[in-house]
N, C-alpha and C positions, 0 to 999 in steps of 0.2 A: 141640493144636488151639486157634487163638486165640479169645478169648471173643467172643461175638456182640455186634455193635455195635447197640444199641437206640436210639441216637440218630437223630433224624429232622431233616430240614432244617426251619427254621421261618422264615417271612417276617414281619417285623414289620408290622403294619397301619399305614397311613399315618395320621399325626396332623394334623388339620384345624387351620387357624389359629385357630379358635375355641377347640378344646381346648387348644392351646398357650397363648392369652392367658389363659385361665381358670387354668391352672397357674402362670403368671407373676404373676397378680393375687393368688393365695393366698400365694405366696412373699413378694411384695412387702409385703403388709399386715403380715406379721410384722415386717418392717424399719422400718415406718412408724408403729408403736404410739405412740411419743412424738410424732410430728407430729400425729396425730389428736387427742391430748389437748389439745395446744398450740392446735390449730385451733379447738376448742370454747371454750377459755378466752378466745382472742382475740376470738371472735365475741361472746361474752357481755360481755367487759370493754369492747369498743368501743360496743356498745349502751348499757351502763349510763353510760359516761362522756359519750356524746353526750346521753342524756336528762338527766343532771345539769346539763350546759351549756346546755340548751335550755329556755326558759320555755314554749314551745308544743309539746308532744310530737309533734304530727302533722306538724310541719315537719322532723323529723329524716329525713335521707336516708342510705341505706347503699349502699356499693359493691356491685353486684350479685354474687352468688355462683353458681358452677356448681351444677347440680342433680344429685342422684344418679340414675343411670340406671335411672331410670324412663324413659326411653328404654329401655325395657326391651326392649329391644334384642332383638331382634336375631335370631336365628333365630326369635326372637319379637321384637316390635317395640318402637319407642320411642314414648311418647305425644306426640303433636304439640303444639307450643307454640301452635298455632292451633286447638286442639281446638274444633269447632263445638258440642259439648255444653254445657249449661248448668251446667258444672263449672269451677272455677278452681283452679289449683295454688296452694297456700298452703305454701311450702317451709319457712318457719321461724316456728314459733308459740311464743311465749315466755309464761311467767308473769312474776313480778317486777314491778316498778312500771310498766314500759312497757305490758305487756298488748298487745303489737302482733302483728298478723299480716302477714307480708311475702310478696309474690308472688316468683316466680323471678328477676324483674329487679331485686329489692330495694325496689320501691315498696311502700308501706303499703296493704293491702287493707282491714283493719279495725283499730280501736283500741278496746278494750272491756274490761270487768272480767270475770273468769271464776273457776271454783272451782278452778283450778289452784293449786298451791303458791304463795303470795304474789301471786295473781292479782287481788286486790281488796283495797282499803283498808277492812277491817272490824276490829271489836274482837276477833274471834276469830283474826285472822290472826296468824301467828307465824313466825319464821324470819328469817334474814339477808336484807338486800336484795341481797347477792350470790348468794343461792341461786336460780340461774336454771334454767329447764327449756326444752328445744328439742324440738318435735315436728314430724314430717313429715306433712302433712295434705292433704286435698283438700276444699275447701268446696263443698257441694252447695247451690245457691241455692234449688231448689225446697222443700226442707224446713229451710233455714237451719241446716244442721248441718255441724260439721267432722268428717269421716271420717279416722280417725288410722290411718296405714298404717306408721308407724315411730317410734321414740323414740331421740333423739340424746343428750339429757341430762335428768337428773332431779334436782331440788334440788341443782344443782351437781355432781352426779356424772356424769362423762362416759361415755357408752355407745358412743362412736365405734369403739373397739378391741374391743368385744364382739362375739361371733358373733350371726348373725340369729337363731338359735334362742333364745339368752339374751334378746336385746332384745325379741323377741315375748312371751316368758314374763313379763318385767319389765312391759312395756306392759299386758298383760292383768291383771297383779296390782295394779299401782299406780294406773292411771287411775281404775278403778272406786271405790277407796278415797277419792278426793278429792270425789266428787259431781259431777264433771265431765260424767258421762253422764246427769245429772238434766236435767229440763225447765228451760228459761230462767227466771231470776228476776231481781230488781233488781241483785244482785251477780254474776250469771252470765248474760250477754246471749245467748250461743250454746251450744247443746248440742254435746257431743262424743260420738261413737260410734266403736267398733272395727269394722274390716271382718273378715269371716270369715278365719281362718287354718287352712289344712289341710295335713296331711302328704301328700307327693306319692306316694300310692299309688292304687290303683283307686277306693277308696271316697272318699278325699279329693278326688281329681280330679273325681268325679261331683258331689259337693257343691258344689265351687267352680264348676263349669261350668254346672250345671243348677239350683242351689239359688236360691230367691227372695230378693231383697235389697231394700231400700227406697230405692235409688237406681238411676240409669241406668247399667247395667254397661258398661264399655268395655275388655273383656279381662281376662285372668288374668296376675298377676305371679308370676314364678317366682324364688325366692331360693335361692341356695346356703347351707345351713345354717351353714357355717363362715365365711361371708363377713362382714367388717367393714363398717360404713357408710363408704362412700367417695363424697365429692363428686366430681362429674363422671361420666364414663362408666366403666362396669365390666361385664365379661361375667358377673359373678356375680349380676347381678339382671337379669332379662329379662321383657319383657311378650309375650304371645301372644294373638292374637284371630282370630275368624272371624265369619261373618255371624250366627251364633246368639248370640254374647255381645257383639257390638258392632255399632253402626249405621255406623261408619266404619272399615272394615278398611284400604281403600286411601287414601293420603294425598290430600288436596285441595289446590287452590290458594287463593289469597286470596279467591276468589269462591265458594268451596265447591264447585267443580267438579273432578271427577276429570280430570287432564290425559291426553292420549293417549299421552304417553311419561312414563316415571318420571323425576322430578327429584331431584337430589342436591345437596348443598351441600358444597364441599370447601375446604380451606384452602390458600392459596398460600404455599409456603415460600421460604426464601432460595435454595435450590438448584433452583427452579422446579418442584419436585414438587408434586403436587395430593394432599392427603392427608386422611384423616378426623380425628376428634377424639379417637381412641383413644390410649392410651399402652401400648405404642409405636403410633405412626400407621400405617395402612394406606395404601400408595400406589396410587392409582387411575390416575395418568397423569403426564405431564410437560409443562409449557409450554415456550416457548422465548422468549429474550431480545426478539426483535422484537415477538412478540405481547403481551408485558408492557409494553414501551415504548409501542406503539401505542395501547393502551387505557389507559395511565397507572396501571397496577396496581402494588401494592406487596406486600411480604412481609407475610403476616398477613391479607391481604384474604380475605373469604368470598365464593366464586364460585359460581353456580348454573349447573348443566349438566343436560342431558337425556340419558338413556341411549338411544342411537340403535338402529337395527335390529340392528347387530352384537352388542348386548347385552353381558353379562359372560362372561368365559371363566374357569372355575374348573377346576383340575386338582388332584386329591387334596386338596380342601378349601382350596386356595390360590388367591387371585385372580391370573390370569396377565395379563389385559388387559381394558380396558373401552373400549367405543365411546362416547366422550363428545361432546357437541355444546354449545358455550358459548352460555349465554343471557344472562348479565350478572351484575352484582354482587348479592349477597344483600341482603334488607332490612336497613337499618342497625340495627334493634332486635335482630337475631339476635346471639347471644353466641358461639356456637361452631359448628363444622361438624358434619355428620352422623356418627353412628358407624357403624362397619363393619356391625355386626349389624342396625341399622335398614335400611341400604341393602339388605342381603342379604334381610331379611324382606320388604320391600316388592317386591323383585325376584321372590321365590318366590311371593308373592301373585298377581302377575301372570302367572306362567309355570307353576308347579308348587307350589300351596299346601301347607303343612304342616297337615294336618288332625288334628282331635281323635282319629281312629282311629290315626294315626301315633304320637301321644303315648301312647295306650293300649298300642299294640304294643311301644313302647319300654320301658313299665313292666313289661309282661309278660315281655319278654326279660331284664330285670334280674332279676326273680324267677326265672326258669329258669336263670340263670347261677350262681346261688348264694344266693338268698333274702337278699340283703344289704339292711340298712335304707336307706331313702332318704335322700340327702344334700340333698334339695330340699323346700322347703315353698311352698305356694301361698297367695297373698293374693288373694281374689276380691272 
């Protein structure tokens, strides 16, 4: 008698574009370790050489850098560069002789002494002038405080290729040792403070979502614990928000009004495809040569579209087509197109919002499936 065949047919579940992009990003960061360290050295060496060559430090200008996605993207959302809150992005904050804070577009926001390593010319200061530190911060104008959300370099040691879990541990350990979290003084003009960092379990989510903070909250940041710091967009760092933890869930226009139709900014490529800023980019549509020549468009132009009544067609987590209506060129100050996850988050907010109950259910499902430790941390 032949043995009983206990094998059963099994259909592999569909993998969404977002899952695929997360897997690609994790693989790619292992290949780019050396590039990340080189990026940090070049950023610091460029600043130092510019400062040494300039007799007036405030006149130093930097080529704008891409910001980490905080664009947090995306099935959770991206922070708008036109955020109407009294909060400014301060993407690179350094110690060393420059003591400069630069905004996302490279312009100087503040120039000041601080308690960061080599942050002020005092008798007690020690260390090499090449011992630079780079922090990712948000300046909260109401209480004149820099809230630190990430650490890229510390005393010349690059953390670009370290996991988010280690960077947060290092940030919590090292920043308090410097006195940078103390009230302002003559050699320390602005106070620094850490934002709460929680493990993405039920208790951590509750603290991040409902806990009291001294600033105006604008959503929750979700980090993959294994993710390295990546300039530009990444599906490994996302922002989610709803009406309970943000005053501005839906993107507004330049006048602060919510447009009747969702607007997206896409980049025109050589092959006439209209794509997001992701790597690899997501194609939302295709132009034609006559349209390009009639409007005088060029490859690399950032174009603004409205998503019309046809909306977005998603099949098994993959974008099939988009009903786009051309509005015009994007603002010249705009540095890059929207990310796929920002577009999708804003689309879901308008049609089928991802609620806090959905996130709780997802955490419960992970626990039921094997009680695995979470690979996500929340910055609130």
